[in-house]
C-alpha positions in Angstrom: -61.2 45.5 26.9 -57.6 45.5 26.4 -55.7 45.3 23.4 -52.2 44.5 23.0 -50.3 46.5 20.5 -47.3 45.0 19.0 -44.5 47.4 19.2 -41.8 47.1 16.7 -38.3 47.7 18.0 -36.7 50.9 16.8 -34.0 50.5 14.3 -30.7 51.4 15.7 -29.2 54.6 14.2 -26.6 54.3 11.6 -23.2 55.2 12.8 -22.0 58.6 11.8 -19.2 58.7 9.5 -16.0 60.6 10.9 -15.4 63.9 9.6 -12.9 64.2 6.8 -9.8 66.0 7.3 -7.5 67.2 4.9 -4.3 66.1 6.9 -2.3 63.4 5.3 -3.0 59.8 7.1 -0.4 58.4 9.3 0.5 54.8 8.3 -0.8 52.2 10.6 1.8 49.7 11.9 0.6 46.1 11.9 1.0 44.5 15.4 3.7 41.7 15.5 2.2 38.3 15.9 2.7 36.8 19.4 5.3 34.3 19.7 3.9 30.7 19.6 3.7 29.0 22.9 3.7 25.2 23.2 0.4 23.6 24.3 0.1 22.6 27.9 -1.4 19.3 28.7 -4.1 19.3 31.2 -3.1 16.0 32.8 0.6 16.7 33.5 0.6 20.6 33.2 3.7 20.7 31.1 4.2 20.9 27.5 4.7 17.8 25.4 8.1 16.5 24.1 9.0 17.3 20.6 9.0 14.1 18.4 12.4 12.6 17.7 13.9 13.4 14.4 13.7 10.7 11.7 17.0 9.0 11.1 17.7 7.9 7.6 17.8 4.2 6.9 19.6 2.1 4.3 17.3 0.2 2.0 18.4 -2.8 0.0 17.9 -2.2 -3.7 15.9 -4.8 -5.4 17.9 -7.6 -6.8 17.6 -8.3 -10.4 16.6 -11.9 -11.4 18.9 -13.4 -14.1 16.8 -16.0 -16.1 18.6 -19.2 -17.4 17.4 -21.2 -20.1 13.9 -22.7 -20.1 13.1 -26.1 -18.9 10.9 -27.9 -21.5 8.9 -31.0 -20.8 11.2 -33.2 -22.9 14.3 -32.0 -20.7 12.2 -32.7 -17.4 11.4 -36.2 -18.6 15.1 -36.8 -19.5 16.2 -35.5 -16.0 13.6 -37.7 -14.3 14.9 -40.7 -16.2 18.5 -39.9 -15.3 17.9 -39.3 -11.8 15.4 -42.3 -11.1 16.9 -45.0 -13.3 13.7 -46.1 -15.0 12.9 -46.3 -18.6 11.8 -43.2 -20.6 8.6 -44.9 -21.6 7.8 -45.3 -17.9 8.6 -42.1 -16.8 6.9 -39.9 -19.6 3.3 -40.6 -18.2 4.2 -40.1 -14.8 5.6 -36.7 -15.5 2.7 -35.7 -17.6 0.2 -36.7 -14.9 2.2 -34.9 -12.3 2.1 -31.8 -14.7 -1.7 -32.1 -15.3 -2.4 -32.4 -11.5 -0.3 -29.3 -10.7 -2.1 -27.3 -13.4 -5.7 -28.4 -12.1 -4.4 -27.4 -8.6 -3.4 -24.0 -9.7 -6.8 -23.7 -11.7 -8.4 -24.3 -8.3 -6.6 -21.6 -6.8 -4.9 -24.0 -4.3 -1.6 -23.4 -2.5 1.2 -25.9 -3.5 3.3 -27.3 -0.8 6.0 -29.4 -2.6 9.4 -29.7 -1.0 12.0 -29.3 -2.2 10.4 -27.1 -5.0 8.9 -24.9 -2.5 5.7 -23.5 -1.3 3.7 -21.8 -4.3 1.0 -19.2 -3.7 -0.9 -17.5 -6.5 -1.1 -13.8 -5.8 -3.2 -12.4 -8.8 -4.9 -14.0 -11.9 -5.9 -12.4 -15.0 -7.9 -13.9 -17.6 -6.8 -13.4 -21.4 -8.7 -14.3 -24.3 -6.5 -17.4 -25.0 -5.0 -18.2 -21.6 -5.1 -17.1 -17.9 -2.0 -15.4 -16.5 -0.9 -15.9 -12.9 1.4 -13.9 -10.9 2.9 -16.4 -8.1 5.2 -16.3 -5.2 7.4 -19.3 -4.7 9.1 -19.5 -1.4 11.8 -21.9 -1.5 14.1 -23.1 1.4 17.8 -22.1 1.5 18.9 -25.5 2.4 18.2 -26.8 -1.0 
């Protein structure tokens, strides 16, 4: 019968410490780093071209919007009467119904396309305790 004995590998001998000398140690000078070489493309065999430097661009500053006086519903009705020539008692229910229809369309998050007023898109909406706040964008033609 043969028995297999497991042999343990011999541990490597610890390296011997260098003998100490009483002579002063010389300063070691660090090697200078090698100059950077541009990478070479394996396809073309040449270095890639450097990116063009960015050119400064002039940016228009935002224009401030100067608000005029508010347009109230009463003034709107008077303006509709003056432009259409109909009586005020006939114009008032039409203007009020129009404003109600516009308010409902905004509540339904619909985009309003109303020339010559323009195209109105609601960008953001925030519910407050007593109202809904809309942030809207109106695009109006310059021809008007």
